C-alpha positions, 0 to 999 in steps of 0.5 A, a space after each residue: 526310110 523303109 531300111 531304117 524302119 526295118 532295122 538291122 538284118 538278123 545276119 548282121 545282129 549275129 555277126 555283132 554278137 559274134 564280134 562281142 563274144 570274141 572280144 569279151 573272150 579276148 578280154 577275159 584272156 588278158 585279165 587271166 594273164 595279168 593275174 598270172 603275171 603277179 609275183 610274190 617276193 619274199 622282201 618288200 622293195 622296188 623292182 630295179 630291173 626286169 630281164 627277159 631271161 635269167 633272173 627276171 626281176 631285181 628287187 631292192 629295199 631302198 629304206 636304208 642305204 649302205 654308204 661306202 667311205 674310203 678312209 686313209 689307214 692313217 685315220 683308222 685309229 679313231 674310227 670305230 663301229 657305231 660312230 655317227 655319220 653325216 653325209 651330203 650327196 651332189 644331188 641333194 646339196 641342201 639335205 643332210 642324211 644321218 647314219 652310223 658306221 656298221 663296218 670297217 674293212 679288213 683289207 685296204 684297197 687301191 683308191 685314186 693312187 692311195 690305200 684306203 680302207 672302205 668304212 661302211 654306214 647305214 643311212 636312213 633313206 625312208 624318203 627314197 631319195 638316195 639311189 645306188 651310185 650317188 656320190 658326195 662327202 661324209 663325215 665321221 664324228 669321232 669325238 671331241 678332240 683338242 686343237 692341240 692334239 689335231 695339230 700334233 697328231 700328224 707330227 706324233 704319227 711320224 715320230 712313232 712310225 718313221 723315227 722308230 724305224 731308225 732304231 
């Protein structure tokens, strides 16, 4: 009881104060380190990766997504920049995304053992649902065509290209 009534010894109080001072200094150091670790980017976006060497951060703006669509060379005659695009991705089968054609590749690429041209479109992604690498299906609205045109299109193309070469 006498020990409790006497209170803490002067040395114990000094040790506790020293510990508090040490912890406050450590707290200040960590706060300074956090303040120094803030990065300012010239673009707004989302940090996509952090690396310890080289490029420290990769930042991407996902407000609009660039969608690449492989299109057969046989269909290039009806595709133009500015046409509407409607896309569905496998991750969100009940959601449809809309955009426009922005670019048609100048050179063909090999895709699943056939020659295709990559058609690029920009699709609004304000909800941030679309991510790089997602797959799905897309349709390009090329205008209204008659059923006869659609049925005869292949035959006419074959005659113009293949039969023409005979003469």
